[in-house]
ROFI-37349 format. One record per residue: x, y, z of N, C-alpha, C, CB in turn; residue in three letters. Coordinates in Angstrom, 3 decimals. Glycine has a CB too. Layout:
N
ATOM       nu       nv       nw      cau      cav      caw       cu       cv       cw      cbu      cbv      cbw type
ATOM        X        Y        Z        X        Y        Z        X        Y        Z        X        Y        Z  ala
...
% end
This chain:
162
ATOM       nu       nv       nw      cau      cav      caw       cu       cv       cw      cbu      cbv      cbw type
ATOM    9.472  -70.668  -15.977    8.388  -70.032  -15.298    8.901  -69.028  -14.258    7.508  -71.074  -14.650  met
ATOM    9.942  -69.384  -13.542   10.528  -68.475  -12.567   10.989  -67.183  -13.214   11.689  -69.142  -11.861  asn
ATOM   11.550  -67.290  -14.400   12.041  -66.133  -15.141   10.891  -65.192  -15.496   12.775  -66.582  -16.414  asn
ATOM    9.751  -65.726  -15.859    8.573  -64.928  -16.222    8.050  -64.183  -15.009    7.465  -65.822  -16.815  leu
ATOM    8.006  -64.821  -13.848    7.547  -64.190  -12.617    8.480  -63.037  -12.229    7.465  -65.229  -11.475  his
ATOM    9.788  -63.187  -12.405   10.764  -62.156  -12.087   10.561  -60.937  -12.980   12.191  -62.699  -12.238  phe
ATOM   10.259  -61.129  -14.256   10.061  -60.026  -15.195    8.803  -59.236  -14.842    9.969  -60.555  -16.635  lys
ATOM    7.751  -59.908  -14.391    6.530  -59.193  -14.011    6.798  -58.286  -12.809    5.390  -60.191  -13.687  lys
ATOM    7.522  -58.738  -11.827    7.855  -57.948  -10.645    8.744  -56.768  -10.994    8.536  -58.816   -9.605  gly
ATOM    9.659  -56.975  -11.899   10.563  -55.911  -12.313    9.787  -54.803  -13.012   11.662  -56.461  -13.235  phe
ATOM    8.784  -55.088  -13.809    7.947  -54.091  -14.471    7.192  -53.240  -13.471    6.970  -54.765  -15.411  gly
ATOM    6.742  -53.855  -12.392    6.034  -53.130  -11.346    6.967  -52.141  -10.644    5.434  -54.110  -10.330  leu
ATOM    8.201  -52.541  -10.390    9.196  -51.647   -9.771    9.473  -50.461  -10.698   10.522  -52.419   -9.463  val
ATOM    9.581  -50.701  -11.975    9.807  -49.611  -12.936    8.655  -48.607  -12.911    9.980  -50.177  -14.360  glu
ATOM    7.422  -49.086  -12.831    6.248  -48.217  -12.785    6.278  -47.377  -11.516    4.944  -49.046  -12.856  val
ATOM    6.598  -47.981  -10.381    6.638  -47.248   -9.110    7.728  -46.187   -9.148    6.874  -48.214   -7.928  val
ATOM    8.907  -46.504   -9.615   10.009  -45.537   -9.692    9.675  -44.430  -10.683   11.324  -46.239  -10.098  ile
ATOM    9.118  -44.772  -11.819    8.726  -43.771  -12.808    7.673  -42.817  -12.259    8.202  -44.451  -14.063  gly
ATOM    6.712  -43.374  -11.528    5.668  -42.533  -10.916    6.274  -41.589   -9.877    4.575  -43.413  -10.259  ser
ATOM    7.227  -42.076   -9.104    7.873  -41.241   -8.083    8.653  -40.100   -8.738    8.815  -42.094   -7.197  ala
ATOM    9.387  -40.392   -9.790   10.154  -39.356  -10.500    9.206  -38.327  -11.096   11.037  -39.982  -11.613  val
ATOM    8.138  -38.766  -11.717    7.156  -37.858  -12.312    6.488  -36.995  -11.239    6.093  -38.654  -13.089  leu
ATOM    6.183  -37.579  -10.084    5.553  -36.830   -8.987    6.483  -35.743   -8.461    5.158  -37.779   -7.845  ser
ATOM    7.743  -36.070   -8.283    8.721  -35.082   -7.797    8.868  -33.955   -8.818   10.104  -35.753   -7.527  val
ATOM    8.916  -34.283  -10.088    9.042  -33.262  -11.133    7.827  -32.348  -11.144    9.221  -33.916  -12.511  ala
ATOM    6.628  -32.913  -11.065    5.411  -32.099  -11.064    5.316  -31.234   -9.814    4.178  -32.989  -11.172  leu
ATOM    5.739  -31.769   -8.673    5.745  -30.991   -7.439    6.715  -29.807   -7.561    6.132  -31.887   -6.236  leu
ATOM    7.852  -30.007   -8.138    8.825  -28.932   -8.353    8.283  -27.855   -9.281   10.118  -29.498   -8.923  gly
ATOM    7.641  -28.271  -10.358    7.049  -27.315  -11.309    5.932  -26.526  -10.636    6.504  -28.050  -12.563  ile
ATOM    5.122  -27.196   -9.834    4.029  -26.538   -9.118    4.580  -25.490   -8.152    3.177  -27.575   -8.356  ser
ATOM    5.626  -25.833   -7.416    6.250  -24.877   -6.498    6.820  -23.682   -7.228    7.343  -25.551   -5.699  gly
ATOM    7.429  -23.920   -8.387    7.968  -22.835   -9.197    6.857  -21.885   -9.638    8.705  -23.396  -10.420  phe
ATOM    5.742  -22.426  -10.103    4.635  -21.577  -10.556    4.025  -20.792   -9.405    3.560  -22.421  -11.231  phe
ATOM    3.963  -21.375   -8.215    3.455  -20.633   -7.061    4.365  -19.457   -6.735    3.324  -21.556   -5.839  gln
ATOM    5.658  -19.658   -6.814    6.616  -18.570   -6.574    6.469  -17.480   -7.621    8.056  -19.106   -6.572  thr
ATOM    6.298  -17.864   -8.869    6.131  -16.891   -9.947    4.836  -16.104   -9.758    6.136  -17.596  -11.320  val
ATOM    3.762  -16.766   -9.390    2.489  -16.077   -9.154    2.591  -15.098   -7.991    1.377  -17.091   -8.881  leu
ATOM    3.271  -15.491   -6.934    3.463  -14.611   -5.778    4.253  -13.367   -6.202    4.199  -15.363   -4.626  arg
ATOM    5.325  -13.552   -6.944    6.128  -12.426   -7.421    5.317  -11.541   -8.361    7.393  -12.929   -8.129  ala
ATOM    4.472  -12.153   -9.157    3.624  -11.398  -10.083    2.650  -10.505   -9.325    2.854  -12.352  -11.005  ser
ATOM    2.071  -11.003   -8.235    1.149  -10.190   -7.426    1.871   -9.014   -6.781    0.485  -11.051   -6.340  arg
ATOM    3.081   -9.240   -6.300    3.867   -8.156   -5.695    4.195   -7.098   -6.745    5.172   -8.708   -5.061  val
ATOM    4.583   -7.538   -7.929    4.902   -6.607   -9.007    3.665   -5.835   -9.446    5.505   -7.354  -10.195  thr
ATOM    2.535   -6.503   -9.529    1.293   -5.830   -9.912    0.952   -4.727   -8.916    0.135   -6.842  -10.005  glu
ATOM    1.087   -5.002   -7.640    0.814   -3.989   -6.617    1.765   -2.812   -6.742    0.920   -4.597   -5.221  ser
ATOM    3.026   -3.089   -7.000    4.015   -2.014   -7.138    3.713   -1.141   -8.350    5.427   -2.599   -7.254  ala
ATOM    3.343   -1.749   -9.451    3.019   -0.978  -10.661    1.783   -0.113  -10.427    2.788   -1.924  -11.868  val
ATOM    0.755   -0.677   -9.798   -0.444    0.113   -9.499   -0.108    1.260   -8.552   -1.543   -0.777   -8.886  gln
ATOM    0.733    1.006   -7.551    1.160    2.061   -6.634    1.896    3.175   -7.360    2.047    1.483   -5.545  gly
ATOM    2.761    2.806   -8.292    3.491    3.814   -9.077    2.550    4.644   -9.940    4.541    3.140   -9.962  asp
ATOM    1.548    3.999  -10.527    0.569    4.750  -11.321   -0.225    5.725  -10.453   -0.389    3.786  -12.034  tyr
ATOM   -0.548    5.320   -9.231   -1.260    6.219   -8.322   -0.384    7.408   -7.923   -1.718    5.457   -7.069  leu
ATOM    0.917    7.180   -7.757    1.835    8.296   -7.487    1.841    9.286   -8.649    3.265    7.773   -7.231  leu
ATOM    1.972    8.745   -9.850    1.997    9.595  -11.038    0.690   10.370  -11.172    2.249    8.752  -12.298  glu
ATOM   -0.431    9.699  -10.968   -1.720   10.367  -11.056   -1.834   11.470  -10.003   -2.857    9.352  -10.892  glu
ATOM   -1.331   11.208   -8.801   -1.354   12.212   -7.745   -0.608   13.466   -8.136   -0.770   11.650   -6.481  gly
ATOM    0.547   13.316   -8.754    1.310   14.491   -9.208    0.568   15.228  -10.322    2.712   14.070   -9.699  met
ATOM   -0.073   14.500  -11.198   -0.855   15.154  -12.257   -2.028   15.936  -11.663   -1.373   14.109  -13.269  glu
ATOM   -2.652   15.404  -10.621   -3.756   16.098   -9.966   -3.256   17.395   -9.324   -4.417   15.187   -8.905  val
ATOM   -2.066   17.352   -8.722   -1.492   18.574   -8.132   -1.277   19.626   -9.213   -0.151   18.263   -7.413  val
ATOM   -0.857   19.223  -10.382   -0.696   20.176  -11.493   -2.048   20.762  -11.908   -0.022   19.486  -12.706  lys
ATOM   -3.092   19.949  -11.868   -4.444   20.452  -12.167   -4.838   21.485  -11.118   -5.488   19.284  -12.206  ile
ATOM   -4.547   21.206   -9.840   -4.831   22.177   -8.781   -4.112   23.496   -9.061   -4.409   21.617   -7.404  phe
ATOM   -2.835   23.403   -9.410   -2.050   24.605   -9.714   -2.657   25.371  -10.877   -0.597   24.234  -10.032  arg
ATOM   -3.037   24.668  -11.919   -3.561   25.321  -13.120   -4.909   25.993  -12.863   -3.698   24.308  -14.249  asp
ATOM   -5.720   25.419  -11.982   -7.022   26.020  -11.668   -6.851   27.283  -10.819   -7.920   25.003  -10.932  arg
ATOM   -6.039   27.205   -9.768   -5.779   28.376   -8.929   -4.708   28.021   -7.904   -7.084   28.864   -8.222  ser
ATOM   -3.513   28.516   -8.127   -2.413   28.238   -7.207   -2.747   28.746   -5.813   -1.110   28.879   -7.710  tyr
ATOM   -3.286   29.943   -5.726   -3.544   30.554   -4.423   -4.529   29.746   -3.592   -4.069   31.961   -4.606  thr
ATOM   -5.656   29.369   -4.151   -6.659   28.672   -3.342   -6.400   27.171   -3.231   -8.032   28.901   -3.924  ser
ATOM   -5.719   26.569   -4.176   -5.526   25.116   -4.155   -4.182   24.658   -3.600   -5.680   24.584   -5.529  asn
ATOM   -3.201   25.554   -3.564   -1.869   25.136   -3.114   -1.309   26.084   -2.062   -0.911   25.055   -4.299  ile
ATOM   -1.239   27.361   -2.373   -0.599   28.329   -1.484   -1.231   28.357   -0.097   -0.661   29.708   -2.095  lys
ATOM   -2.540   28.299   -0.008   -3.227   28.418    1.270   -3.423   27.090    2.001   -4.550   29.056    1.055  asn
ATOM   -2.860   26.005    1.493   -2.992   24.702    2.147   -2.054   24.637    3.363   -2.674   23.546    1.143  met
ATOM   -2.512   24.005    4.418   -1.740   23.884    5.647   -0.534   22.969    5.436   -2.622   23.351    6.785  ser
ATOM    0.586   23.350    6.021    1.790   22.517    5.921    1.861   21.498    7.061    3.048   23.398    5.926  thr
ATOM    0.896   21.525    7.961    0.890   20.575    9.077   -0.225   19.537    8.952    0.745   21.323   10.393  thr
ATOM   -0.960   19.590    7.853   -2.094   18.691    7.644   -1.771   17.692    6.544   -3.367   19.487    7.291  thr
ATOM   -2.203   16.452    6.733   -2.101   15.451    5.670   -3.415   15.469    4.908   -1.789   14.014    6.242  thr
ATOM   -3.307   15.580    3.593   -4.485   15.612    2.729   -4.570   14.318    1.929   -4.441   16.836    1.780  tyr
ATOM   -5.767   14.053    1.453   -6.022   12.905    0.587   -6.749   13.418   -0.649   -6.859   11.793    1.326  tyr
ATOM   -6.669   12.670   -1.729   -7.358   13.047   -2.961   -8.777   12.512   -2.939   -6.602   12.523   -4.200  phe
ATOM   -9.667   13.292   -3.529  -11.053   12.865   -3.617  -11.573   13.217   -5.008  -11.923   13.528   -2.502  ser
ATOM  -12.251   12.275   -5.624  -12.841   12.482   -6.947  -14.334   12.719   -6.760  -12.574   11.257   -7.899  trp
ATOM  -14.822   13.872   -7.198  -16.226   14.225   -6.986  -17.127   13.725   -8.102  -16.368   15.720   -6.858  thr
ATOM  -16.553   13.129   -9.112  -17.331   12.686  -10.268  -17.068   13.575  -11.471  -18.825   12.676   -9.940  gly
ATOM  -16.666   14.823  -11.199  -16.329   15.752  -12.283  -15.006   16.461  -12.044  -17.431   16.780  -12.452  thr
ATOM  -14.599   16.573  -10.777  -13.367   17.290  -10.436  -12.619   16.581   -9.318  -13.680   18.734  -10.026  asn
ATOM  -11.325   16.882   -9.249  -10.506   16.428   -8.136  -10.602   17.448   -7.019   -9.033   16.215   -8.570  trp
ATOM  -10.513   16.968   -5.798  -10.511   17.845   -4.624   -9.606   17.214   -3.571  -11.969   18.067   -4.062  ala
ATOM   -9.345   17.976   -2.513   -8.602   17.428   -1.379   -9.556   17.257   -0.211   -7.405   18.345   -0.988  thr
ATOM   -9.208   16.321    0.639   -9.989   16.069    1.843   -9.025   15.678    2.952  -11.065   14.956    1.607  thr
ATOM   -9.446   15.876    4.185   -8.634   15.418    5.315   -9.110   14.058    5.805   -8.679   16.438    6.461  thr
ATOM  -10.146   13.535    5.167  -10.652   12.209    5.500   -9.835   11.160    4.744  -12.168   12.088    5.157  thr
ATOM   -9.314   10.210    5.489   -8.497    9.157    4.882   -9.295    8.424    3.812   -7.999    8.163    5.955  lys
ATOM   -8.720    8.280    2.643   -9.373    7.553    1.554   -8.478    6.401    1.107   -9.685    8.502    0.359  thr
ATOM   -9.117    5.312    0.766   -8.412    4.122    0.297   -8.832    3.867   -1.148   -8.717    2.875    1.209  ile
ATOM   -7.863    3.740   -2.023   -8.119    3.507   -3.445   -8.160    2.001   -3.690   -7.029    4.191   -4.338  val
ATOM   -9.200    1.539   -4.362   -9.374    0.123   -4.704   -9.312   -0.789   -3.477   -8.312   -0.301   -5.706  asp
ATOM   -9.683   -0.260   -2.319   -9.698   -1.051   -1.108   -8.326   -1.484   -0.629  -10.533   -2.238   -1.314  gly
ATOM   -7.256   -0.875   -1.169   -5.908   -1.355   -0.859   -4.883   -0.242   -0.663   -5.441   -2.260   -1.950  lys
ATOM   -4.971    0.813   -1.452   -3.925    1.830   -1.498   -4.340    3.100   -0.749   -3.583    2.167   -2.948  tyr
ATOM   -3.482    3.550    0.167   -3.692    4.813    0.858   -2.768    5.852    0.215   -3.420    4.675    2.405  glu
ATOM   -3.376    6.890   -0.362   -2.589    7.923   -1.059   -2.715    9.236   -0.302   -3.062    8.096   -2.542  arg
ATOM   -1.572    9.836    0.052   -1.531   11.065    0.846   -0.865   12.191    0.053   -0.779   10.827    2.175  lys
ATOM   -1.179   13.401    0.481   -0.615   14.605   -0.126   -0.212   15.551    0.989   -1.629   15.286   -1.103  leu
ATOM    1.028   16.036    0.964    1.478   17.027    1.940    2.127   18.204    1.229    2.461   16.399    2.945  thr
ATOM    2.053   19.353    1.878    2.624   20.598    1.355    3.684   21.099    2.331    1.515   21.682    1.133  phe
ATOM    4.774   21.629    1.796    5.813   22.233    2.631    6.171   23.591    2.059    7.072   21.320    2.718  glu
ATOM    6.381   24.550    2.975    6.835   25.874    2.545    8.251   25.788    2.011    6.760   26.886    3.704  asp
ATOM    8.576   26.710    1.130    9.911   26.770    0.544   10.553   28.095    0.950    9.857   26.623   -1.015  val
ATOM   11.816   28.013    1.308   12.584   29.207    1.665   13.754   29.349    0.702   13.087   29.135    3.140  arg
ATOM   14.158   30.593    0.506   15.271   30.878   -0.409   16.352   31.664    0.313   14.780   31.660   -1.650  arg
ATOM   17.571   31.350   -0.037   18.709   32.106    0.464   18.586   33.548   -0.024   20.058   31.468    0.003  asp
ATOM   18.751   34.494    0.869   18.530   35.899    0.493   19.575   36.429   -0.483   18.523   36.765    1.730  ser
ATOM   20.726   35.815   -0.562   21.779   36.300   -1.472   21.726   35.581   -2.811   23.165   36.115   -0.838  ile
ATOM   21.758   34.238   -2.780   21.830   33.473   -4.032   20.456   33.170   -4.628   22.569   32.176   -3.796  thr
ATOM   19.403   33.311   -3.819   18.022   32.999   -4.222   17.806   31.507   -4.450   17.663   33.761   -5.490  lys
ATOM   18.766   30.674   -4.063   18.614   29.223   -4.157   17.690   28.733   -3.046   19.992   28.515   -4.073  asp
ATOM   17.020   27.622   -3.283   16.188   27.019   -2.257   17.094   26.518   -1.133   15.322   25.861   -2.844  ile
ATOM   16.712   26.833    0.107   17.518   26.420    1.256   16.599   26.120    2.434   18.555   27.516    1.633  ser
ATOM   17.182   25.586    3.491   16.379   25.260    4.677   16.080   26.492    5.512   17.095   24.225    5.532  thr
ATOM   16.871   27.517    5.365   16.633   28.785    6.059   16.573   29.888    5.016   17.748   29.078    7.126  thr
ATOM   16.095   31.033    5.410   16.050   32.157    4.490   14.665   32.744    4.403   16.516   31.738    3.123  gly
ATOM   14.403   33.385    3.289   13.156   34.111    3.076   12.092   33.175    2.496   13.385   35.318    2.138  val
ATOM   10.889   33.231    3.069    9.760   32.430    2.601    9.386   32.844    1.181    8.545   32.584    3.549  tyr
ATOM    9.221   31.859    0.293    8.796   32.107   -1.088    7.352   31.633   -1.233    9.736   31.377   -2.120  asp
ATOM    6.380   32.548   -1.297    4.974   32.143   -1.365    4.570   31.531   -2.707    4.100   33.327   -1.085  pro
ATOM    5.410   31.667   -3.708    5.064   31.168   -5.039    5.641   29.790   -5.350    5.535   32.139   -6.072  asp
ATOM    6.187   29.120   -4.340    6.725   27.765   -4.529    6.366   26.926   -3.303    8.285   27.794   -4.753  val
ATOM    5.930   25.692   -3.552    5.663   24.724   -2.483    6.333   23.409   -2.847    4.124   24.525   -2.261  lys
ATOM    6.822   22.714   -1.830    7.328   21.354   -2.022    6.167   20.406   -1.767    8.552   21.040   -1.068  leu
ATOM    5.841   19.611   -2.768    4.704   18.695   -2.717    5.226   17.272   -2.575    3.809   18.836   -3.986  ile
ATOM    4.625   16.514   -1.673    4.951   15.097   -1.529    3.669   14.291   -1.670    5.646   14.807   -0.159  thr
ATOM    3.690   13.341   -2.587    2.592   12.387   -2.739    3.140   11.030   -2.312    2.029   12.353   -4.229  val
ATOM    2.426   10.366   -1.412    2.841    9.046   -0.913    1.722    8.041   -1.127    3.224    9.114    0.590  ser
ATOM    2.122    6.813   -1.422    1.165    5.714   -1.562    1.674    4.559   -0.707    0.989    5.278   -3.074  val
ATOM    0.784    3.992    0.105    1.139    2.838    0.940    0.124    1.726    0.711    1.194    3.231    2.452  ala
ATOM    0.593    0.492    0.742   -0.295   -0.665    0.601    0.335   -1.847    1.314   -0.562   -0.999   -0.900  trp
ATOM   -0.503   -2.851    1.592   -0.061   -4.046    2.286   -0.286   -5.260    1.409   -0.790   -4.203    3.623  trp
ATOM    0.708   -6.156    1.375    0.565   -7.452    0.716    1.071   -8.521    1.679    1.347   -7.496   -0.650  thr
ATOM    0.499   -9.717    1.606    0.924  -10.779    2.526    2.389  -11.169    2.363    0.064  -11.997    2.328  pro
ATOM    2.919  -11.041    1.164    4.282  -11.486    0.899    5.304  -10.488    1.434    4.488  -11.697   -0.599  val
ATOM    5.081   -9.206    1.199    6.073   -8.177    1.515    5.744   -7.438    2.809    6.173   -7.184    0.370  val
ATOM    4.472   -7.325    3.137    4.048   -6.496    4.264    3.645   -5.131    3.735    5.177   -6.368    5.332  gly
ATOM    3.899   -4.092    4.513    3.540   -2.738    4.090    4.642   -2.145    3.221    3.279   -1.836    5.313  thr
ATOM    4.249   -1.612    2.087    5.161   -0.931    1.182    4.708    0.514    1.060    5.210   -1.628   -0.214  thr
ATOM    5.649    1.440    1.151    5.345    2.857    0.986    6.287    3.437   -0.051    5.462    3.623    2.334  thr
ATOM    5.707    4.161   -0.971    6.504    4.869   -1.975    6.052    6.312   -2.000    6.368    4.215   -3.388  arg
ATOM    6.985    7.212   -2.256    6.610    8.621   -2.329    7.426    9.312   -3.401    6.805    9.316   -0.971  ser
ATOM    6.899   10.446   -3.820    7.552   11.254   -4.842    7.370   12.715   -4.449    6.966   10.965   -6.277  ile
ATOM    8.392   13.518   -4.704    8.350   14.941   -4.360    8.656   15.787   -5.579    9.341   15.261   -3.230  gln
ATOM    8.061   16.973   -5.580    8.384   17.945   -6.616    8.059   19.337   -6.095    7.607   17.646   -7.932  thr
ATOM    8.645   20.321   -6.730    8.320   21.709   -6.414    7.253   22.173   -7.393    9.589   22.628   -6.479  tyr
ATOM    6.226   22.825   -6.850    5.171   23.390   -7.685    5.289   24.906   -7.594    3.742   22.893   -7.238  ile
ATOM    5.328   25.545   -8.750    5.526   26.993   -8.844    4.236   27.649   -9.314    6.696   27.336   -9.807  val
ATOM    3.974   28.829   -8.828    2.814   29.610   -9.272    3.087   30.088  -10.704    2.536   30.833   -8.303  asn
ATOM    2.950   29.168  -11.609    3.314   29.380  -13.008    2.466   30.434  -13.699    3.204   28.091  -13.757  leu
ATOM    1.172   30.490  -13.388    0.255   31.394  -14.082   -0.133   32.599  -13.235   -0.990   30.645  -14.494  phe
ATOM    0.594   32.828  -12.132    0.292   33.936  -11.220   -1.178   33.983  -10.855    0.705   35.256  -11.840  asn
ATOM   -1.693   32.831  -10.475   -3.115   32.757  -10.126   -3.248   32.544   -8.640   -3.830   31.626  -10.901  ser
% end
């Protein structure tokens, strides 16, 4: 009879230890999935930010194609612009706009100068009215990373003499 009582107690210890091992394993898996989900949200924000940068550059090309003079050449180099969708066309505005309640996308213009001898772009030299340096920036905030800012630059040329 004593032997039977000992076996019943031993089975209970096995159940408790097995439950503890299973609980630790499930807790570890849960923590891993939370980390993966957090990384996934950060990556999703970065991909959306990159798409907004690309779209911003495409919009600048649309501005150039419509009229370089009125849409690019005459823009202030000391003003920060934002993109605005009117429902049928893209436009610029000086009013801060937030995309999807999260992303702030900016547009700036810089004059370009050329070396008078080599005609290469330089920091000093003769002003070239047919070329502007365009910068599109996107900034957003996430709880994991904080504020992230990405930007892209390109030169836009008065390709169609418009």
